[in-house]
C-alpha positions as CSV (number, residue, x, y, z in Angstrom):
1,X,0.0,0.0,0.0
2,X,1.4,3.4,-1.0
3,X,0.7,6.7,0.6
4,X,0.3,9.8,-1.6
5,X,1.3,13.0,0.0
6,X,-0.2,16.1,-1.5
7,X,2.5,18.8,-1.1
8,X,1.3,22.3,-2.0
9,X,3.7,24.6,-3.8
10,X,5.5,26.7,-2.9
11,X,6.5,24.9,0.3
12,X,8.3,26.8,3.0
13,X,10.0,24.8,5.7
14,X,11.6,26.0,8.9
15,X,13.8,23.5,10.7
16,X,14.7,24.4,14.3
17,X,16.7,22.8,17.1
18,X,14.5,21.4,19.8
19,X,17.3,21.3,22.4
20,X,18.0,25.0,21.9
21,X,14.3,25.7,22.3
22,X,13.9,27.6,19.1
23,X,10.4,26.3,18.4
24,X,8.8,29.7,19.3
25,X,11.1,31.5,17.0
26,X,10.3,29.2,14.2
27,X,6.6,29.3,14.8
28,X,6.6,33.1,15.1
29,X,8.5,33.4,11.8
30,X,6.1,31.0,10.1
31,X,3.1,33.1,11.4
32,X,4.8,36.3,10.0
33,X,5.3,34.6,6.6
34,X,1.7,33.3,6.4
35,X,0.4,36.8,7.4
36,X,2.5,38.5,4.7
37,X,2.1,36.0,1.8
38,X,-1.4,34.7,2.7
39,X,-2.4,32.1,0.0
40,X,0.8,32.6,-2.0
41,X,2.5,30.0,0.2
42,X,1.1,26.6,-0.5
43,X,2.4,24.9,2.6
44,X,4.4,25.9,5.7
45,X,6.3,23.2,7.6
46,X,7.9,23.6,11.1
47,X,10.3,20.8,11.4
48,X,12.0,19.7,14.7
49,X,15.7,19.1,14.4
50,X,18.9,19.0,16.4
51,X,22.5,20.2,16.5
52,X,21.7,23.9,16.7
53,X,19.9,23.9,13.3
54,X,17.8,26.8,12.2
55,X,17.3,26.5,8.5
56,X,14.7,27.9,6.1
57,X,13.9,26.4,2.7
58,X,11.6,27.2,-0.2
59,X,10.8,24.1,-2.2
60,X,13.8,22.3,-0.6
61,X,16.3,25.0,-1.6
62,X,18.0,26.5,1.5
63,X,17.5,30.3,1.6
64,X,18.8,30.8,5.2
65,X,21.1,28.7,7.4
66,X,21.9,30.1,10.8
67,X,25.2,28.1,11.0
68,X,26.4,29.5,7.6
69,X,25.3,33.1,8.3
70,X,26.4,33.1,12.0
71,X,23.1,34.6,13.1
72,X,19.3,34.4,13.0
73,X,17.6,36.2,10.2
74,X,15.6,39.4,10.6
75,X,12.0,38.7,9.6
76,X,12.2,41.3,6.8
77,X,15.3,39.5,5.3
78,X,13.3,36.2,5.1
79,X,10.3,38.0,3.7
80,X,12.5,39.6,1.0
81,X,14.2,36.3,0.1
82,X,10.8,34.4,-0.1
83,X,9.2,37.3,-2.1
84,X,12.0,37.2,-4.6
85,X,11.3,33.6,-5.2
86,X,7.5,33.3,-5.2
87,X,6.3,36.9,-6.1
88,X,9.1,39.1,-7.3
89,X,6.8,42.0,-8.2
90,X,5.2,42.1,-4.8
91,X,5.9,45.1,-2.6
92,X,6.6,44.5,1.0
93,X,6.0,48.1,2.0
94,X,8.2,49.2,4.9
95,X,10.1,45.8,4.8
96,X,11.6,46.8,1.5
97,X,13.2,50.0,2.8
98,X,16.7,50.0,4.2
99,X,17.7,52.3,7.0
100,X,21.3,53.7,7.0
101,X,22.0,51.7,10.2
102,X,20.9,48.4,8.5
103,X,23.1,49.1,5.5
104,X,26.1,49.4,7.8
105,X,25.1,46.3,9.7
106,X,25.1,44.3,6.5
107,X,28.8,44.9,6.2
108,X,29.4,43.5,9.7
109,X,27.2,40.5,10.4
110,X,26.1,40.0,14.0
111,X,27.6,37.1,15.9
112,X,25.2,34.9,17.9
113,X,26.0,33.0,20.9
114,X,26.6,29.3,20.3
115,X,24.0,26.9,21.7
116,X,25.4,25.6,24.9
117,X,22.9,22.7,25.0
118,X,23.8,21.1,21.7
119,X,26.9,19.4,20.7
120,X,27.6,20.1,17.0
């Protein structure tokens, strides 16, 4: 007997570390994405993981990896990345504007504390 899974596209997934207790961060980000993109997102998955993972994918393509970037994303960064994939012409209003401070911060990425609970 085979099981057919109906995956709606585009599919956004947020994988988070359960030991680091990042579920609320993942759920909040998912809520923000669904509020912004409404029915343009076909499916949103929140996936429990381990080893200090916090990774966001669109249709199985990684668009943000906390380990690679060295920090968590700002919600507007994720919205812009997803918008560029699923609805390039869509305006994000105030989330599209950059403040001078943000432009300076892009040159020097923030460093996050390592998860002390997980062994990577």
